[in-house]
N, C-alpha and C positions, 0 to 999 in steps of 0.2 A: 463198354459201349457208351459214348457220350452223345448227347443230343441237345446242344446248346441253343438251337434256333426255335424249338417249340416252347411257347409261353402260354399262360392263361392269365387273364387280367385280375380276377378276384378268386379267392379260395372257394366262395360259395357259388361261383358262376362257372358253368361248364362250356363257356365260349372260348375256343382256342384259336390261336393264329400262329402263323409261321413267318419268321423274318427272312427277307431276302438279303443275303450278304454278298455284295459285289466281290468278284474275284479279281486278281491281278490281271491287267491287260484289258482286253475288249469285253464289254458287257452289252447285251442287247435286251431291252425290256419293252413291254407294251404297257402303257399307263391306262388304267381303267377309269370309268366315269365315277361320279359321286355315289357314295354308299347310301344316301338318304334323299328323300323327297321333302324333308323338313328344313325350314330356315333355321339358322343362317347358312347352312352348308349345302343347300340343295343344288346350287349351280356351280360348285367347285369340286375338283377331283382331289384336292389336297386338304390336309388339316395341319395348320401351323401350331407347333408346340414349342414353348420357350422354357428352357431348362437352366437352372443354376448349376454350374459344374465347379469342381475343386473347392467346395465350401469348407471342407475339413480334411485334414490328412488322415483321419480315422475311417473315412468311408469314400468309396468311389461312386456311390450311388448319386445320380443327379436328382435335383429337387425341382419339380415342376413349378414354374412361377405362376401363381394364381392371379396376379395382377395384369400380366401382359399376354397370357395365353388366351386366344379367343374362345369364348364359350365356357370358360372355367371361372366361376365367380369366387370372390373372396379376397381378403387382404393377404399379402405375402410376407411372412415373418423374415425371410431372407432379404427382401428389398428394404424392409424397415431397418434391419441391421446395417445393410450397406449404406443407407442414407445417414445413419449415425456415424459410421466410420468415415464417410466422405467429408464430414465437417472437419476432420483432422487434416487440414490442408498443409500443416507443417511437416507431415511425415510422407516422404516419397513412397515408402513401402505401403502405407495405408492406401494411398491413391492407386498404386499398382494392383493391390489386392481387390480393391473395389472394381476396377476395370476387368480383372480376371474372372470375377464371380458374377458380374452382371448377366442377366438372362440372355442366352444365345438361342437362335431359332433352329429348329429342324422341321422338315416338311414330310408328313406321313402320306404315303401313296399306296393304293392297291395296284399291284403290277403282276405281270406274267413274265417270267424269265424265259426268253426264247430258247435258251440252251437247256432248260429244265421245265418244260411247259405243262406237264401232266403229273398227277399223283401216281407214283409207281409202287411196286411191291416193297421196295426198300423203305419208302416213306411209311408204309403200313407197319413194317417191322420196327422202325424207330419209334413211332408213336406208341405202339403196344408195349414196347420195352419201357418207355417213360411213364405211360399211363395204362397199366394192364387192366384196370377196372372201368375204363371210360370207353364208350362206343366211338368208333372212328368218326371224326367230324368232317370227313371228305369222302368222295366217291372215287374208287380206284378207276383211273383212266380219265377222270374229269380234269378240267383246266386247273392248274396249280396256282391259285391266287395267293400271293404273298404280300406281306406288308413291308414297305421300304421306307426307311428314314433317310430322306435325301438331304444332303448338305445345302447350305444357302447358295454356294456357287453352282451346284448342279441344278437346283430349282430355278435360279435366276437365268441360267442359260436356256433351260427348257421354255420358260415363259417368254424370253426374248425371241426365240425362234418360232413360238406359237403365233406371234404377230404376223409372220409371213407365210403361215401355212393356211391353206384354204378351208380346212375343217377343224373342228376341235380335236386336239391331239389325243384326247381320251375317248373319242368316238369308237365303239367296237368295230364298226364297219369301215369308216373312212379315215380313221386315225393312222398315225405312222409310228413305227418302232423308234425308240430312242436308243442311240448307240453312244456309249461313253467309255472312257478308258480310265482305269485306276492304276496308280503307281504309288510306291512308298507304303508306309504303315505307321500306325499311331499318329503322332503329331506331324509326321512328314507325309501323310496321305494326301494325294492330289488327284483331282478328277478333271477330265476334259471331255466335253460333250461335242459330238460330231453333228454337223448340220443335218436336218431332216431331209431325206432324199425324195421319198414318194409314199403314196398310200401303201400300207403293208397288208399282209394277209389278215382277214377278219378274225376276230376272236369270239369265242362263245364260252360262257362260264355258268356254273350253278348258282353261286352267290358271292357277295363281296364281304370283306371284313368291315365291321363297323369300326371305323377309325377312332371314333370318340372313346370306344372301350379300350383302346390301346394306351390311353393316358393313365398312368399309374400315380395316384396321389398318395404320398406318405402320410401317416397319421400325424397330427399336429404335435403330439407328445414326442414322437420320434424325431421330427424336425428340430424341435427345441433342444433335444439331447445332442443332436449333431452340432447345432449352433453353439451350444455351451462348451463343446470340446474344440471349437474352431478358434484360430488366432484372431478372427474377426471380432469375436466376443471380447477378447483381451484388448484389441485396438479400440473398440467402442467404449470400454469402461476405463481404460488406463490412459488412453490418448497416444500411447506408443508401446512397443514391445520392450 
């Protein structure tokens, strides 16, 4: 039995969250309001996270950019390396790699999947299988609040349509469902967001995921190890491959 969508953010932290994975074809979600009353995220329902992808052929793990992700302080060693490689203007490959690895945004949201809206017995079984010694972090039958990593195209379409909608899209009572369609897979995945039609059925939930806790920062030593094995490191030091 595999359970790839259950994650927890830190080994010493028992806060768990469940990722919403869009299926092929039509998806209908309800976006929920902000998870916090504290600035700077008190008035927004999303959390922007910028990741460096394809840093090294030895790992598929993205590296959070600590320079461009809002609310995450610190210098980014990946950006520092990219800036060094970018000076190698005589190498087309070096410039292509810089563009490939520059931080790209994702937008974390709390959502309810209208096709899977409540925690069911199967969710209980999956969680207990993955974490037999941890108490259930949800109530059977309660609203199934999941974390969704929206692509820039999906987020942009949602925000564009929000301008013409009379209430906040994330309002539990007056908001609207978001309908979008997925096609393709991997690098060929495409999304199309349908226009908001009308106010949808109100939603009620026990609690929201703290989206800030979904940001997973790799230890600096691990990042340096990844960079040392990357062709970017060679480009920065040798000027060419």
